[in-house]
C-alpha positions, 0 to 999 in steps of 0.5 A, a space after each residue: 499500498 503505497 501513501 499518497 499525500 492528500 491534495 493541498 489547496 493552491 494558496 494565492 500568492 500575496 500581491 507584490 507591492 511597488 517600492 519607489 523609494 527603496 527601488 530609487 535609492 537602490 538604482 541610484 546606489 548602483 549608478 555610484 558605485 558603477 561611477 566610482 568603478 569607472 573612475 577609479 579604472 580611468 584613474 589606474 590606467 593613467 597611473 600605469 595601470 598598477 595602483 602606483 606600484 612598480 610593474 610586476 616582472 619574472 625570470 625565465 626560469 620560474 613563473 611569474 611573481 611580483 616584484 616591487 622595487 624600492 622606492 628610487 631617491 636621488 643620492 644626497 650631494 657631498 661635496 668635497 675636495 682636497 688640494 695641495 700646492 708649490 710656489 718659487 719665483 723667477 727673475 728672468 732676465 731683468 729681474 729689476 726691468 720687470 721680468 721677475 715672476 712668482 709662480 705656483 699651482 694648486 693641484 685639486 681633486 674632486 672627491 664629493 659625490 657632486 660637481 663643485 666650483 672651487 675658489 683658490 687662493 695662492 699667497 707669497 710671504 712678504 717680510 714686514 707686508 702684507 703677502 702677495 697673493 692671486 685667487 682663481 675659482 674653476 669647476 670640476 666634475 665629480 672625480 675630475 682634477 686639475 693642476 691650477 696654475 699662478 704667475 704674477 709679475 713681482 717687482 724688485 722690491 718684492 722679490 727682495 721682500 719675499 727673499 728676506 721672509 725665506 732668509 728667516 724663515 729657514 728657507 721655507 717657501 711659505 706660501 699659503 694655498 686655500 680652497 673654497 667650494 662656493 658651489 655644486 652643479 649637476 646631479 648627486 651620483 
């Protein structure tokens, strides 16, 4: 004997109500959501399509996996240099007639990581008077070096004052050398 269920009465579904305000809000939220997604897609496309992150890379030996590079930062400029010098004088063929010259040179090297403009100064001593002086400004790229030459005419009196200073100081040359970085140029490396 088989058991059968008794027939069930049909039920009329409840009539559907229209909710104009609720449906209008849902449609409005949907439009806003689509607009936000579209704006995000445009912004991602303009910034490289990766949310501002560097593109993922892979090697040929394995599967692709995202690799993000560290942000590249510019090197901090660190200007620096070294110098040393030498000086002397020459009398020429007629020192009384004006052929005498004070001579010198300063070897300078840029040891920093940025180009420099350096003001160089050399002095020759004078017994009882202010030293004779000359300055030159040179530009040196990173790692560059240069031998900067100095020479100036000197009078018979200036020769005597220089010789007097040297004679009273164990015949040291007595010259001084100074280098001052006045500005930098170019990118730091």
